C-alpha positions as CSV (number, residue, x, y, z in Angstrom):
1,M,20.8,81.4,-78.3
2,G,22.7,79.8,-75.4
3,K,21.5,77.2,-73.0
4,R,20.9,79.8,-70.3
5,D,18.8,81.8,-72.7
6,L,16.9,78.7,-73.7
7,K,16.1,77.8,-70.1
8,K,14.9,81.3,-69.5
9,E,12.6,81.2,-72.5
10,L,11.2,77.8,-71.7
11,A,10.6,78.8,-68.1
12,E,7.9,81.1,-69.5
13,Y,6.0,78.2,-71.0
14,D,3.3,76.3,-69.2
15,K,3.1,72.5,-69.1
16,K,0.7,72.3,-72.0
17,M,3.0,74.5,-74.2
18,L,6.0,72.4,-73.3
19,I,4.2,69.2,-74.1
20,G,3.2,70.6,-77.4
21,L,6.8,71.7,-78.2
22,I,8.3,68.4,-77.2
23,S,5.6,66.6,-79.3
24,E,6.4,68.7,-82.3
25,L,10.2,68.0,-81.9
26,Y,9.4,64.3,-81.6
27,D,7.5,64.4,-84.9
28,K,10.0,66.5,-86.8
29,N,13.4,65.2,-85.6
30,K,14.4,61.6,-85.9
31,S,17.2,61.9,-83.3
32,V,14.9,63.6,-80.8
33,K,12.3,60.8,-81.3
34,E,15.0,58.1,-80.8
35,Y,16.3,59.8,-77.7
36,L,12.9,60.3,-76.1
37,D,11.9,56.8,-76.9
38,Y,15.0,55.5,-75.2
39,F,14.8,57.9,-72.4
40,L,11.1,57.1,-71.6
41,K,11.3,53.4,-72.2
42,P,14.9,52.3,-72.2
43,D,15.6,49.0,-73.9
44,E,19.4,48.9,-74.3
45,N,19.5,45.5,-76.0
46,A,17.0,46.7,-78.7
47,M,18.8,50.0,-79.1
48,L,22.2,48.2,-79.4
49,K,20.7,45.9,-82.1
50,T,19.4,48.9,-84.0
51,Y,22.8,50.5,-84.0
52,R,24.6,47.3,-84.8
53,T,22.4,47.2,-87.9
54,K,23.4,50.8,-88.8
55,V,27.1,49.9,-88.4
56,K,26.6,46.8,-90.6
57,E,24.9,48.9,-93.3
58,A,27.8,51.3,-93.3
59,F,29.8,48.4,-94.7
60,Y,27.1,46.3,-96.4
61,P,24.4,48.7,-97.6
62,K,21.0,47.3,-98.5
63,R,21.3,49.1,-101.9
64,G,24.4,49.7,-103.8
65,F,28.0,48.7,-103.0
66,G,30.8,50.2,-101.0
67,F,31.5,51.3,-97.5
68,N,30.8,54.5,-95.6
69,L,33.1,54.8,-92.6
70,A,31.5,58.1,-91.6
71,A,28.1,56.5,-91.3
72,G,29.6,53.7,-89.1
73,K,31.4,56.2,-86.8
74,K,28.3,58.3,-86.6
75,A,26.3,55.3,-85.5
76,I,28.7,54.8,-82.6
77,S,28.7,58.5,-81.7
78,D,24.9,58.7,-81.8
79,F,24.6,55.5,-79.7
80,R,27.0,57.0,-77.1
81,K,24.8,60.1,-76.8
82,L,22.0,57.9,-75.5
83,N,24.2,57.2,-72.5
84,P,24.1,53.3,-72.6
85,S,26.2,51.1,-70.5
86,I,29.9,51.1,-71.3
87,D,29.6,47.4,-72.1
88,S,27.2,48.2,-75.0
89,V,29.5,51.0,-76.2
90,I,32.5,48.7,-76.3
91,D,30.4,46.0,-78.0
92,L,29.3,48.4,-80.8
93,M,32.9,49.7,-81.3
94,L,34.3,46.2,-81.6
95,Y,31.4,45.3,-84.0
96,Y,32.5,48.2,-86.2
97,V,36.0,46.8,-86.4
98,E,34.7,43.3,-86.8
99,C,32.6,44.5,-89.8
100,G,35.6,46.3,-91.2
101,V,37.8,43.3,-91.0
102,Q,35.1,41.1,-92.7
103,F,34.7,43.7,-95.4
104,T,38.4,43.6,-96.1
105,K,38.3,39.8,-96.2
106,D,35.3,39.9,-98.6
107,F,36.6,42.6,-101.0
108,G,40.4,42.8,-100.7
109,D,42.8,45.5,-99.6
110,I,41.5,49.0,-98.9
111,D,43.3,52.2,-98.5
112,E,45.4,53.4,-95.5
113,N,42.7,55.7,-94.1
114,Y,40.3,52.8,-93.9
115,Y,42.8,50.8,-91.8
116,L,43.6,53.8,-89.6
117,S,39.9,54.2,-88.8
118,M,39.6,50.5,-87.8
119,E,42.8,50.7,-85.7
120,K,41.7,53.8,-83.9
121,T,38.3,52.4,-83.0
122,Y,39.9,49.1,-81.9
123,R,42.5,50.9,-79.8
124,D,39.8,53.1,-78.2
125,S,37.6,50.1,-77.4
126,L,40.5,48.3,-75.8
127,E,41.3,51.5,-73.7
128,L,37.7,51.4,-72.5
129,I,38.0,47.7,-71.7
130,D,41.2,48.5,-69.7
131,I,39.8,51.5,-67.8
132,N,36.6,49.7,-66.9
133,L,38.3,46.4,-66.1
134,L,36.2,44.4,-68.6
135,H,39.0,42.2,-69.8
136,D,37.2,38.9,-69.1
137,K,34.1,40.0,-70.9
138,F,35.7,41.2,-74.1
139,K,39.0,39.3,-74.4
140,D,37.7,36.6,-76.7
141,K,36.0,39.0,-79.0
142,A,39.0,41.3,-79.2
143,H,41.3,38.4,-79.9
144,T,39.0,37.0,-82.7
145,I,39.0,40.4,-84.4
146,F,42.8,40.6,-84.2
147,T,43.3,37.0,-85.5
148,N,40.7,37.5,-88.3
149,S,42.7,40.5,-89.6
150,D,45.6,38.3,-90.7
151,N,46.6,38.7,-94.4
152,T,45.4,42.3,-94.6
153,G,47.4,45.3,-95.9
154,W,49.1,48.3,-94.4
155,G,50.4,46.4,-91.3
156,F,46.8,46.3,-90.0
157,N,47.1,42.9,-88.4
158,E,50.4,43.8,-86.7
159,T,49.0,47.0,-85.3
160,L,45.9,45.3,-83.9
161,G,48.2,42.7,-82.4
162,D,50.2,45.4,-80.7
163,F,47.1,47.0,-79.3
164,Y,45.7,43.6,-78.2
165,Y,48.8,42.5,-76.4
166,E,49.1,45.8,-74.6
167,T,45.6,45.3,-73.2
168,F,45.8,41.5,-72.8
169,P,49.5,40.6,-72.0
170,I,50.6,37.0,-72.4
171,D,50.7,35.3,-69.1
172,E,54.2,34.2,-68.2
173,D,53.6,31.5,-65.6
């Protein structure tokens, strides 16, 4: 069923039936619950904190060992679907890379795909910073992530440095 058909069907429902349907979706679907909670009573800081926890757990799970990049990327994607401020999206993206850098420092060299994921997210976050003119707000955090990535494999630090200096050129006064 397409969106148009869905709207046509829902137009036949009265208010009580719609409330019942939404309540049932709320009870049965975690993402619907999260979306409606945020939509009805938005608390961006609390939601950002929740998603930062999800990103952290993608690298440092409560049980077991190992990283799950897909879970970290999904947390960013799910957070974006809530339509938070761009500042919060950038913050979460940089946090993903920050966790990835720290994981590498803690456990040693990872494979190339791991670093490619970190590089892409870092580059994408810097592009958002550039487009939205948020350089002053995120320069220090972006620089710290880049400098903390020293002594890592696969040219990771050099690539982050290239991206960093494209976004934050050195002043030549």
